[in-house]
Steps between C-alpha positions, in 0.01 A plus 500: 500500500707718734769356724453450873525847656790561737418708811542876473587510872560161662353528849458123521875441466563757772245337728656157452832637624344678798215260578610391852556861613183637340280216626640538851449878494137466390437222753637722775244769424218247480607369839506832687204644306604868506412567138502880526812677633638177642864460610619422146397850391737669744770242428477563126502878542810485717679259267424706190590834659836353598552346155413821313678728744220727620373584847146393423311243295121518513326207334194567286218306340647554152749713314211726407406542867864581578503781243162635608588499869829674426328783314241529776776514761661786306170689502447488123149623426266661249664784308849353533712357220732200506758456225538147365542292184225390262686177418405287797218291643178689571546488878766772486259763370194340658613577854576862410147548373354318801649768726333765285830617353597516132769283341736704284671273250861536394633307201746210527854426392459306175767244589421423867127587494545672838395861558727751322639711783603775258132575437373509858581854607301653215191330645544631857233756588374680809262206549763225484515310829705188418695312234426131447755325276442137405786248502375331185587145400710463815742793452489822707474832324769767532426558866789736577382755246140459615593548866710811423213652306251406772714658770529818292121526486438361853316194372487144636587214265299176505671218311252259345726196537234237435724341236846568644516353849855366533655734243771748595582857400857611571530236772170576675196279472185601321243621757779675695570762232256779587251634754281193460539177307202275424503148369259221412507134600258392226594139416680585175720770656870437580402425860141381491250354744205274413241774472508878528750680720732798506717720719607856569860586591611828654742660744242766592346420839195721444425347161537150644263573785246654264515196272450261792190692605365537146518124434263433795233753401688793648507366855763619745340272761212255480190691386688830516508627142744791480527513123331373185615147426434182308496127566855451377645214704707215357370178648717279718501201263651709221766641733589143600548411133730799447709404804545151356587630155745755637740216583556438128466857378870595484563196280203590284636852449835357389316276256292788365815705443670210321199407287438864410866544397484183289181623330680828427791320336275274295273779375791733429672229297178448304453874443169513684425825683434477873448713809838628616648498851718775646845421639438664840202282591375143477177355372320202651318459167146474625445487125760446230389721215597531134386742230341343193306607194184319392459391861181301456662285230812448710293401802298254293817344361642458849170358624513234231849412626369466857650832617266730700540877477341805661472872431583745778333733397297534178335837574665787691289626789448844345322320213282286725130592516502531879798737507524690171272782614612498864872552465756755388839512339422498130627263232744220583626373161768265636244323716264474204774344286609257770142387555481387138821295510572357847465125550606308811653152495490224764711603798544338842786371716447137399524565125758262351756574230321250277168679543663836443668379181167367374332834576763705318516260205123526459517879532774527239294289261184699571667837453673380187165402350336828592518848354828699513567617855462874443438556871866443580603827341238685701569322826 
């Protein structure tokens, strides 16, 4: 009989701490009844733009909508190519294909699992129209090198920051590091609502205006459709939840940094390989991820100890049926290796030292009972 399972992400503990604010925020929307583009939408956009440090924040129905609207605002279309990573959630490549463009995959850094900037320029072609790095596991990619390369080739950069909202790169916040930054407010994200939601951040006035029109079916005025659009609005209730959660978010970031650092120390002491963080940036640890051999056996051992795990991601996108024949870039061996060995552990701001110790103790026992960890030498 397995032990009682601890939460992978403890949204209930967070809600208990914020209950008066969240309940009041939701009640306020129910009272005024403006469920679409109500006052909380504008209030959230203004608060988040100020917090991130950009001129504009445009809320969206999801992180996927944010990415899609951004590419549409940039005019990405059939025949174009967008350079990105294969080691990410499907939405990253999905939106490229939905515009009619082709995702061109560049392999990852084996230790951070972020896109390897040294390999990008070789993939730039006459059809390349944008670069879309992903800030995986909560840590931005090497954005300076990406921006320099993009400027050289006159390309916009769209940061997929669905996992890194709150992280910093050389003192600047994720989502303020490139032409456009997009994030997700899916409930499990570092700053999550209670449904789907997302946002676009930019300093470009024209891009911002295009995104605002695209999210309401391309309307520049009511029933005046000046461009192709989608139904991409974030509803007022979800914006109200984000506004309530924002009051605790700085504290939650501090906790994520501390818990992530403690995980690092514990895994390093145990000799367990893990995703690395660079010194010039922070990670908000949307996932805390280790590298293990015989992953299924390790996961089962942890499950029996009441420790949930997850795999982000088991199959690179260039090996997925929907994308393998509709993408470019060639082989990505580091992504293929990572996909076989990554395993994420419980991670959230309310994780206690006692829970963390139990997680690592169970992991050490599980890894010790498994096969030799040959992946460490590769990774």
